[in-house]
N, C-alpha and C positions, 0 to 999 in steps of 0.2 A: 502493500499500498505506499503511492507516495504524498508526501508533507505535504500541504499548500504552503507554496512560498510567501513568504510571511513580507511585506512591502510598507515601507515607511513613508508618507504621505510627503514630499513635495520642499514642504515649508520644517519640516523637521531635520532639515543640513540645512551649515553653515552657509552663507550668504559666500565666502571663503569658496567652498567646492563653485557655485557657480563661477563665480570669476578665475575660477583659474580652465573650467571644462572653455569659457566663453572665450578664454585669448589664448589657447589651446586649440582654436578652431580653425583660427588664424594664423599662427603660426608655434613654431613648438616652444614649448615650456618642459625643464629641465625641474622639477624639485628633488632637495638631494633628504633623507632623512638618516636618522642615527642608527637602524639598522633594518637590516633587509623585513620583518616581521610588520615594522612598523610601514614600511612602505607596502608592502603586499597589502596589509587594512588599509591606507590608503587609495590604490587604484579601485580598491571594493567598493570601496564607499564610496567612489568618483561613478560607478558602475554602479551600482545600488544608484546615482540618486537619478542619473539617464534610464534607470529603467522606471525609477515612482514619475520620471518627466513625464515619456513615453505609454505608459499605463494611466495618468490623468489627460491626457491628449491637452497639455501642455500647449501653446502655441509656439514656443520657439522648443518642442525640441528636436526637430528634424537641425536644427544649427548646431545642439550637445550631439547629437550621435557626427556630426560633422568631423566631431576630433576623435582619436582614436589614444585609447591607454593603452599603456605597458611600461616593463620595468628596463633596463640599457642591459642588459647581456654580459656588459663587462661593465656594471657597477651595480648588482644588486640592490644595491640601499635607494638608487635613483631611481624617477617616477616618468618618463614622458610621454608630455603629454602636448600631440601634434592636430594637423587636419591630415586626413586620411589620405594614402597613396601620394604622401609629398614624400619618399622617398626615393618614389621616380620619376623627381623632378628635375635631376641634375640631365636622368637619364633622354629625357622627350625633349629638354632644352635640346641636347648634344643631337638629336632623329630631326632641330630645325620645326618640330612642330613648338607657334606659340602659342600660349594660355593668356584668354583675356585677361585682363585687371578682376582680384579675388574671386578667381577662380570659377565666377560664375557662365560655365555655356553654353550659347541658348541654344536649344534645342530644334535638331532636324525642321529642316519645312517638307512636310515629306505630302501635300497636298498640290503643291505646285511644281514633282515631279510628273514629268510626261510616264502613263499608264503602259509597263508592255504587253500586260495583258488585254486585250480588248473581249475576251468573252468573259462577264464578270457571273458566274453561278448563282447570288442571288438575286442577280438584278433580270437574269435567266426564271427562273423559276416564279420570279413574282410579275416580269413578263405574261410565262404562260398560267396564274392566276385572273390575272385580268383580261386573258383571249375570253377566257371560262371553260370548264370541266371539257366540251364536245368537239374546242376547236384542237387540242391533241390528235382524234380521233385518223388525224389526215398521216400524219407518223408513222404509223402502225402497217 
């Protein structure tokens, strides 16, 4: 039997944690702790806060999920909070791909793209319904 998740309301977290996630969604933040255990607890609290915000459908929850939370592999007492996928920035820039400021890439415009398939099965079906049930007898 699985135990239900215990969720703390987002108001039970300190404003410092909100500030860390907000800043970490924009740039890399490194926070050093005294022990590995303290660093682990800190990372868990950040993830618990994000989970609570999502569960409460907080208007900013998606922005808080833009930050990744991890422990530094070379120093387990350091928690790194940074924008997701920021570790690929240099490789992407080296490939000659430019990213818009603030990382907000506009959605692709698929409506103005030319249609490659002129036979739309949905349109064919709707057209057969408009013609009526007996107009398809000629096809038999």
